[in-house]
Every structure is written in structure tokens, then in C-alpha cells.
C-alpha positions as CSV (number, residue, x, y, z in Angstrom):
1,X,0.0,0.0,0.0
2,X,1.4,3.4,-0.9
3,X,-1.4,5.8,-0.1
4,X,-0.4,9.4,-0.3
5,X,-0.5,11.8,2.6
6,X,-2.2,15.2,2.6
7,X,-0.3,17.6,0.4
8,X,1.8,20.2,2.1
9,X,2.6,22.7,3.3
10,X,1.5,21.7,6.8
11,X,1.2,24.5,9.3
12,X,1.5,24.2,13.1
13,X,-1.3,26.2,14.7
14,X,-0.3,25.4,18.3
15,X,-2.4,22.3,19.0
16,X,-3.4,21.3,15.5
17,X,-1.6,20.6,12.3
18,X,-3.4,22.1,9.3
19,X,-3.0,22.0,5.5
20,X,-4.4,24.4,2.9
21,X,-8.1,23.7,2.3
22,X,-8.2,21.0,5.0
23,X,-9.4,21.0,8.6
24,X,-7.2,19.8,11.4
25,X,-5.3,16.7,10.6
26,X,-4.3,15.7,14.1
27,X,-4.8,16.9,17.6
28,X,-1.5,16.8,19.3
29,X,-1.0,15.7,22.8
30,X,2.3,15.8,24.5
31,X,2.1,14.6,28.1
32,X,5.2,12.9,29.3
33,X,6.1,11.6,32.7
34,X,9.6,10.3,33.1
35,X,10.7,7.9,30.3
36,X,7.2,6.6,29.6
37,X,5.8,6.6,26.1
38,X,3.4,9.4,25.4
39,X,0.8,10.1,22.8
40,X,2.3,12.4,20.2
41,X,-0.8,12.6,18.0
42,X,-4.2,11.2,17.7
43,X,-6.0,10.8,14.4
44,X,-9.3,12.5,14.6
45,X,-11.9,13.9,12.2
46,X,-13.8,15.9,14.8
47,X,-14.5,18.7,12.4
48,X,-16.0,16.8,9.5
49,X,-17.2,13.7,11.4
50,X,-16.2,11.5,8.4
51,X,-14.6,8.1,9.1
52,X,-10.9,7.8,8.9
53,X,-9.5,6.9,5.5
54,X,-6.3,5.8,3.9
55,X,-5.0,9.4,3.6
56,X,-5.4,9.8,7.4
57,X,-3.4,6.7,8.0
58,X,-0.7,7.9,5.5
59,X,-0.5,11.2,7.4
60,X,0.0,9.2,10.7
61,X,2.8,7.2,9.1
62,X,4.5,10.4,7.9
63,X,4.4,11.9,11.3
64,X,5.6,8.7,12.9
65,X,8.6,8.8,10.5
66,X,9.4,12.5,11.1
67,X,12.1,12.0,13.8
68,X,14.0,9.6,11.5
69,X,13.5,11.9,8.5
70,X,14.8,14.9,10.4
71,X,17.9,13.0,11.6
72,X,18.6,11.8,8.1
73,X,18.4,15.4,6.7
74,X,20.7,16.7,9.5
75,X,23.2,13.9,8.7
76,X,23.1,14.5,5.0
77,X,23.6,18.3,5.5
78,X,26.5,17.7,7.9
79,X,28.4,15.3,5.7
80,X,27.2,15.8,2.1
81,X,26.0,19.4,1.7
82,X,27.5,19.8,-1.7
83,X,26.2,16.5,-3.0
84,X,22.6,17.6,-2.6
85,X,22.8,20.4,-5.1
86,X,21.7,24.0,-4.4
87,X,17.9,23.3,-4.5
88,X,18.1,20.1,-2.5
89,X,20.3,21.7,0.2
90,X,18.0,24.7,0.4
91,X,14.9,22.6,0.8
92,X,16.7,20.4,3.4
93,X,17.8,23.4,5.4
94,X,14.3,24.9,5.3
95,X,12.7,21.6,6.5
96,X,15.2,21.3,9.4
97,X,14.6,24.9,10.4
98,X,10.9,24.3,10.4
99,X,11.2,21.2,12.5
100,X,13.5,23.0,14.9
101,X,11.1,25.9,15.3
102,X,13.3,28.4,13.5
103,X,11.0,29.0,10.5
104,X,7.2,29.4,10.0
């Protein structure tokens, strides 16, 4: 299965992640006590009331992969900045900045 996630850009509005023309994709909950696992996001369609579909689950998989994707980008930029090419390096830096809270 290779269902596509909701097209970007995704915007962080504090407690929801939104995309152009879409309602909230996820309600984010970050409650951590010690080293216990915590809920990072919960798939909900509270705005539309529609049942979850393949796109919702593709979005969840993308969010679940985000830490590894960020680490990979940082590693690539650290060791192979020139190999990405100008556009690739610019996109990678922008994505890392967004993930680190340094860009909108």
C-alpha cells in the first residue's frame, strides 16, 4: 500500500496541524512523565465527522517517520551538503529549520 499523505505545506497552529483547504489533521497531545511513552498525535476527524480513510493513516505514518527523516536530513547536510545540489540543500535546510522551530 502506498497511499499518499495530505499535500503540504502543513502548518502548526499550536495544538493542531493544518493544511491548505483542510481541517485539522491531528490533535497533538504531548504529556510525558519520566521515560514513559506518550501520545504524540491522535488521528481524529472531529471537524468533519467523516470516518478515517487511507489518507489519514498515510498522514499518521508520515508523522511517525518524522524523527528519522529529520535525523537523516541533518546527517546529509552535515556530511554531504554539496552533493545535494543547491535546491536540495536549500529545501533540506528549510525543512530542518521548520522542524527545529526556527521557521514558519
